[in-house]
SEVOLUM-427559 format. One line per 10 residues: number of its first residue (from 1); their letters; for each residue x, y, z of N, C-alpha, C, O. Coordinates in steps of 0.02 Angstrom, whole numbers, plus 32768, in hexadecimal, padded with zeros to 4 digits. Example, Ala and Ser with C-alpha at 12.3 -4.5 7.8 and 13.67 -1.06 7.14 Angstrom:
residues 2
1	AS	8294:7EE4:8186:8267:7F1F:8186:8294:7F5B:8186:82C8:7F5A:81A7  8282:7F90:8162:82AC:7FCB:8165:8285:8002:818A:829E:8039:8192
This chain:
residues 105
1	XXXXXXXXXX	5455:A6D3:BC62:549B:A6D5:BC69:5490:A705:BC80:547A:A737:BC63  54A8:A6FB:BCDD:54A1:A73A:BCFF:54CF:A791:BD06:54E6:A7A2:BCD0  54D7:A7B0:BD2C:54EC:A7FB:BD2C:551E:A7FD:BD1A:5533:A822:BCEE  5540:A7CF:BD3F:5587:A79D:BD59:55B2:A784:BD02:55E5:A791:BCE3  5594:A771:BCFF:55B6:A73F:BCA4:55BC:A765:BC67:55E7:A75F:BC3C  556E:A7A7:BC69:5573:A7D4:BC53:55A8:A7E6:BC37:55C0:A7E5:BBFF  55B8:A7FD:BC79:55FD:A838:BC85:5640:A82A:BC80:5667:A858:BC76  5651:A7F9:BC86:5685:A7C2:BC70:5678:A7D5:BC3D:5695:A800:BC1D  563A:A7AA:BC2B:563B:A798:BBC4:565B:A7E2:BB8F:567D:A7E7:BB5C  563C:A80D:BBB6:564D:A849:BB9C:5692:A872:BBA7:56AB:A897:BB7C
11	XXXXXXXXXX	56AA:A868:BBE0:56E9:A86C:BBDD:5729:A840:BBBA:575B:A85E:BBA7  5725:A80F:BBB5:573E:A7F0:BB82:5734:A7F2:BB40:5766:A7E0:BB23  5702:A803:BB19:56E1:A817:BAEA:571A:A866:BADB:5738:A869:BAA6  5722:A893:BB04:5743:A8C8:BAF9:5791:A8D0:BB05:57B0:A8FF:BAEB  57B5:A89D:BB33:57F3:A88E:BB2C:57FE:A868:BAEA:5832:A875:BACB  57BB:A821:BAC1:57E0:A82E:BA78:57E9:A84E:BA43:580E:A844:BA12  57B6:A884:BA54:57AE:A8A2:BA30:57F4:A8D3:BA35:580F:A8E3:BA01  5806:A8E2:BA5F:583B:A915:BA85:5888:A8E2:BA74:58BA:A904:BA72  588D:A8C0:BA6F:58C1:A87B:BA50:58AB:A885:B9FA:58D8:A87D:B9D0  5884:A88E:B9EE:588F:A872:B99D:588C:A8B7:B98B:58B5:A8BB:B95E
21	XXXXXXXXXX	5876:A8E8:B993:58AB:A930:B998:58F3:A947:B9A0:5909:A976:B980  590B:A930:B9BC:594C:A92C:B9CA:597E:A906:B9A0:59B5:A919:B98C  595B:A8C6:B997:5979:A89B:B95C:5989:A8C9:B922:59C2:A8D2:B90B  5957:A8E4:B90D:5948:A8F5:B8B5:597E:A94A:B8D4:5966:A97B:B8B8  5995:A950:B8E5:59A2:A9B3:B8F1:59F2:A98A:B8C9:5A07:A950:B8CB  5A04:A9BB:B8B0:5A65:A9BF:B88D:5A81:A9DE:B8A2:5A69:AA11:B8BB  5AD4:A9CC:B8A2:5AF0:AA0D:B8B4:5B14:AA0A:B889:5B22:A9D7:B869  5B33:AA60:B87B:5B6F:AA72:B853:5B96:AA55:B845:5BA5:AA53:B80A  5BBB:AA30:B878:5C0A:AA56:B896:5C1E:AA10:B84F:5C10:A9DC:B832  5C50:AA51:B85A:5C8A:AA35:B7E2:5CA6:AA17:B815:5C9A:AA20:B851
31	XXXXXXXXXX	5CDA:A9E4:B7EF:5D25:A9D4:B7FF:5D55:A9E6:B7C8:5D3F:A9D2:B793  5D8A:AA02:B7C2:5DBF:AA2B:B79C:5E1C:AA05:B7C4:5E43:AA16:B7F0  5E16:A9C9:B78D:5E55:A9D1:B78E:5E91:A9C0:B753:5E83:A9B3:B718  5ED4:A9C2:B76F:5EFD:A990:B728:5F0C:A956:B71E:5F3B:A942:B6FC  5EDC:A92F:B740:5EE8:A8ED:B71D:5EB7:A8D4:B6FD:5E82:A8DB:B71C  5EAF:A8AE:B6B9:5E90:A88D:B6A2:5E86:A854:B6C5:5EAB:A82F:B6E6  5E21:A856:B6AD:5E1C:A81C:B6C1:5E3D:A7C1:B685:5E55:A7BA:B64D  5E2D:A79C:B6B2:5E34:A744:B6A3:5E05:A762:B65F:5DE0:A793:B663  5E10:A733:B61B:5DD0:A720:B5EC:5DA1:A707:B61F:5DAE:A6F0:B657  5D69:A70E:B601:5D1B:A6EE:B624:5D16:A698:B61D:5D04:A671:B5F1
41	XXXXXXXXXX	5D2E:A694:B656:5D01:A63A:B661:5CD6:A61D:B636:5CAF:A64C:B637  5CBC:A5F7:B611:5C80:A5E1:B5F0:5C73:A5A0:B618:5C8D:A569:B61F  5C24:A5D1:B638:5C00:A591:B64C:5BC8:A57F:B625:5BA5:A5A7:B605  5BC1:A538:B629:5B74:A518:B610:5B4A:A535:B63A:5B53:A53F:B676  5AFE:A54A:B607:5AD0:A56F:B61E:5AAB:A54A:B633:5A9E:A516:B615  5A8F:A55B:B66E:5A66:A511:B684:5A24:A50B:B658:5A21:A536:B62D  59F2:A4E1:B65A:59B5:A4E8:B624:5970:A531:B641:5972:A553:B674  5956:A531:B627:5948:A579:B633:5908:A572:B671:58E8:A540:B67F  5905:A5AA:B688:58C3:A5A5:B6BB:58A2:A5D8:B6C2:58B7:A60F:B6D6  585C:A5C7:B6AE:5839:A5E5:B6BC:5820:A60C:B6E0:57FE:A5FC:B711
51	XXXXXXXXXX	5836:A670:B6BF:581A:A690:B706:5866:A6AC:B720:5870:A6BE:B75B  58A6:A6AE:B6E2:58E4:A6B1:B719:590A:A6BB:B6CB:5905:A69D:B696  5931:A6F0:B6E1:5979:A6E5:B6B7:59AF:A6F7:B6B7:59C9:A724:B6D8  59CF:A6C3:B67D:5A2B:A6A5:B693:5A2B:A6F8:B6AA:5A07:A724:B693  5A6C:A6FE:B6EE:5A95:A728:B6D5:5AC9:A6FC:B6C8:5ABA:A6C1:B6D2  5B21:A70E:B6AA:5B61:A6FE:B689:5B72:A703:B6DB:5B59:A723:B708  5BAC:A6D1:B6D9:5BD8:A6DA:B703:5C13:A71A:B6ED:5C13:A736:B6B6  5C3F:A726:B720:5C59:A77B:B725:5CA2:A76B:B757:5CA3:A749:B78A  5CD5:A78C:B73B:5CFA:A7A8:B758:5CFE:A7DF:B78D:5CFA:A81B:B781  5D06:A7BD:B7D1:5CFC:A7E4:B819:5D43:A815:B821:5D7C:A801:B829
61	XXXXXXXXXX	5D32:A845:B81F:5D89:A85E:B84A:5D7A:A862:B894:5D4F:A884:B8B0  5DA4:A83A:B8AE:5D96:A81F:B90B:5DD3:A851:B93B:5DF1:A840:B96E  5DD8:A8A8:B90B:5E1A:A8BD:B934:5E5D:A8C3:B91A:5E82:A8F5:B914  5E69:A869:B906:5EB3:A85C:B912:5EA8:A838:B8CF:5ED7:A842:B8A8  5E6B:A805:B8B0:5E62:A7D9:B86D:5E34:A7D8:B85A:5DFD:A7E5:B873  5E46:A7C3:B81A:5DE6:A7CF:B7E8:5DDD:A755:B81D:5DF3:A71B:B81E  5DCC:A765:B826:5D96:A732:B822:5D53:A722:B815:5D26:A74B:B818  5D4B:A6D9:B805:5CFC:A6AF:B7C7:5CC4:A6B7:B7E6:5CB1:A684:B803  5C9F:A6E9:B7EA:5C5E:A6DF:B7FD:5C31:A6D4:B7C2:5C28:A6F1:B78C  5C07:A67B:B7F5:5BE1:A64F:B7B1:5B9D:A660:B798:5B6C:A660:B7BD
71	XXXXXXXXXX	5B9B:A66E:B758:5B42:A671:B74D:5B2C:A658:B776:5B48:A62C:B797  5ADA:A678:B783:5AAE:A67F:B792:5A76:A68C:B76F:5A7E:A6A0:B736  5A16:A680:B791:59E6:A68D:B78C:59D2:A6BB:B7A3:59CE:A6BB:B7E1  59BF:A6EF:B784:5996:A72C:B7AE:5947:A720:B789:593C:A711:B74E  590C:A72D:B7CD:58DE:A739:B7B2:58D9:A77A:B761:5908:A79E:B750  589F:A779:B744:58A9:A785:B70C:586F:A7DC:B73A:584F:A7E4:B76E  5882:A806:B6FF:5860:A847:B707:5835:A863:B6E3:584C:A88C:B6BB  57E6:A859:B6E3:57D7:A863:B6A3:57DC:A89C:B690:57D6:A8C7:B6BB  57EA:A8B5:B63E:57F3:A8E1:B614:5843:A8E4:B629:584F:A920:B629  5857:A8D8:B62F:58B7:A8DA:B647:58E4:A8A6:B632:58D5:A86B:B63E
81	XXXXXXXXXX	590E:A8B2:B61A:593B:A879:B602:5992:A879:B61B:59AF:A8AF:B61B  59AB:A851:B628:59E3:A84F:B665:5A21:A863:B63E:5A27:A848:B607  5A51:A88D:B650:5A8D:A8A3:B63E:5AC5:A897:B676:5AD1:A8AF:B6AE  5AE7:A85E:B647:5B18:A828:B679:5B54:A877:B687:5B5E:A8AC:B66A  5B74:A84F:B6CE:5BA5:A868:B6E7:5BD0:A86E:B6B0:5BC4:A84A:B680  5C0C:A89E:B6AE:5C61:A8A9:B678:5C70:A8D8:B699:5C5F:A901:B6C3  5CAF:A8BA:B664:5CE3:A8F4:B685:5CF2:A904:B63C:5CF5:A8DC:B60D  5CFD:A953:B63D:5CFF:A968:B5FC:5D59:A999:B5F5:5D74:A9B4:B625  5D6E:A997:B5C5:5DBE:A9B7:B5D6:5DC1:AA1D:B5AC:5DAE:AA35:B576  5DD7:AA30:B5D6:5DCE:AA80:B5C1:5E18:AA82:B5C6:5E34:AA77:B5FC
91	XXXXXXXXXX	5E36:AA8E:B596:5E8C:AA99:B5BA:5E9F:AA69:B5BF:5E89:AA35:B5A7  5EC2:AA71:B5DB:5F03:AA39:B612:5EE0:AA12:B643:5EEF:A9DA:B657  5E89:AA51:B661:5E69:AA28:B69B:5E38:AA00:B689:5E23:AA04:B64F  5E1C:A9D4:B6B4:5DFD:A9A1:B6B4:5DAD:A9B5:B6CF:5DA4:A9C4:B70A  5D87:A9B3:B6AE:5D3F:A9E5:B6ED:5D0B:A9A4:B6CF:5D02:A989:B698  5CE2:A999:B73B:5CC9:A950:B72D:5C88:A97F:B736:5C86:A9B7:B751  5C45:A950:B713:5C0A:A97D:B701:5BDB:A955:B70E:5BCB:A92F:B6E0  5BB0:A94E:B758:5B9A:A905:B76D:5B57:A902:B747:5B37:A91B:B718  5B56:A8D8:B773:5AFC:A8C1:B725:5AD0:A8FC:B753:5ADE:A920:B782  5A76:A8E9:B715:5A54:A911:B729:5A11:A902:B6ED:5A1F:A8F8:B6B1
101	XXXXX	59D3:A901:B704:59C4:A90A:B6DC:598C:A94B:B6BE:5963:A971:B6D8  59A7:A93D:B678:5980:A978:B643:5950:A973:B637:5939:A93B:B644  5917:A9AC:B613:58DC:A9A1:B5E9:58CF:A9A1:B5C5:58CD:A9D6:B5A7  58B7:A959:B5A0:58C4:A941:B565:588E:A96C:B546:5856:A982:B554  58C4:A96E:B507:58BE:A995:B4BA:5879:A976:B49C:5865:A987:B465
């Protein structure tokens, strides 16, 4: 492998590592509205996939109304469990809690 190809491979590896770090970042922006989400839609869970965790679907607020976001697979994180997205009622308000990885107990 010549020097140019090695430099290109190194840059691609660095870009891939940066991209995975960005994807793993979590934003803590909360949603607080006075409109309850509709009942959860029961989706069939596809067969298990080795190395992945199922994240169930949830109602997302798009700024005007609740929109269903279908369930999806996430790559597992050793030592962690997935806490799914959900809505929590506090008084007459509804708060959205985004899904997150939590340390396994």
